C-alpha positions as CSV (number, residue, x, y, z in Angstrom):
1,X,90.2,6.5,27.1
2,X,92.8,9.2,26.0
3,X,90.6,12.2,26.5
4,X,92.4,15.3,26.1
5,X,91.4,17.9,28.8
6,X,92.0,21.4,29.4
7,X,93.4,22.9,32.8
8,X,90.1,23.8,33.9
9,X,88.7,20.3,33.5
10,X,91.7,19.0,35.1
11,X,91.5,21.5,38.3
12,X,87.7,20.2,38.5
13,X,88.5,16.5,38.8
14,X,91.2,17.2,41.1
15,X,88.9,19.1,43.5
16,X,86.5,16.3,43.1
17,X,88.8,13.5,44.1
18,X,90.0,16.2,47.0
19,X,86.1,16.4,48.1
20,X,85.8,12.4,47.9
21,X,89.3,12.0,49.9
22,X,88.1,14.0,52.4
23,X,84.5,12.4,52.5
24,X,86.3,9.1,52.9
25,X,88.6,10.3,55.8
26,X,85.7,11.6,57.8
27,X,83.8,8.3,57.3
28,X,86.5,6.4,58.4
29,X,87.5,8.1,61.0
30,X,84.1,7.7,62.3
31,X,84.0,4.3,61.7
32,X,87.5,4.0,63.6
33,X,85.8,6.0,66.8
34,X,82.9,4.0,66.8
35,X,84.6,0.3,66.8
36,X,87.5,1.2,69.5
37,X,85.4,-0.7,72.5
38,X,84.2,-3.3,70.7
39,X,86.5,-4.6,67.9
40,X,90.2,-2.6,68.2
41,X,91.6,-4.6,65.4
42,X,88.8,-3.2,63.1
43,X,89.3,0.5,64.7
44,X,93.4,0.1,64.0
45,X,92.4,-0.9,60.2
46,X,90.2,1.8,59.9
47,X,92.4,4.5,61.3
48,X,94.7,3.6,58.9
49,X,92.5,3.9,56.2
50,X,91.7,7.5,57.6
51,X,95.3,8.1,57.3
52,X,95.6,7.0,54.0
53,X,92.7,9.5,53.1
54,X,94.6,11.9,54.5
55,X,97.8,11.5,52.9
56,X,95.4,12.0,49.8
57,X,94.0,14.7,50.7
58,X,97.1,16.3,51.5
59,X,98.8,15.7,48.0
60,X,95.8,17.1,46.2
61,X,95.6,20.1,48.6
62,X,99.4,20.6,47.5
63,X,98.5,20.5,43.9
64,X,95.3,22.9,44.2
65,X,96.9,25.3,46.9
66,X,100.6,25.1,46.4
67,X,102.0,26.1,50.0
68,X,99.2,26.5,51.5
69,X,99.5,23.6,54.0
70,X,103.0,24.9,55.1
71,X,101.7,28.6,55.6
72,X,99.0,27.1,57.7
73,X,101.6,25.3,59.7
74,X,103.6,28.5,60.1
75,X,100.6,30.2,61.3
76,X,100.1,27.6,64.0
77,X,103.5,27.4,65.4
78,X,103.2,31.4,65.5
79,X,100.2,31.2,67.7
80,X,101.1,28.4,70.1
């Protein structure tokens, strides 16, 4: 499986992966919140999984929009 893809296709695949990571992060965060009262250990595990997807999302965001996260962080610092 050695497909040759152009830059546009590669960017589409990265964006699709980023969207998937965002969906998974959201789902695991919701699960963690739902388990907090009834299953603290399960809630911790779900929170860790959510953070893992958040890290993947940050990396893919940086690939698609280099420096955008740093610019947003600087803007937040100036506003607060």
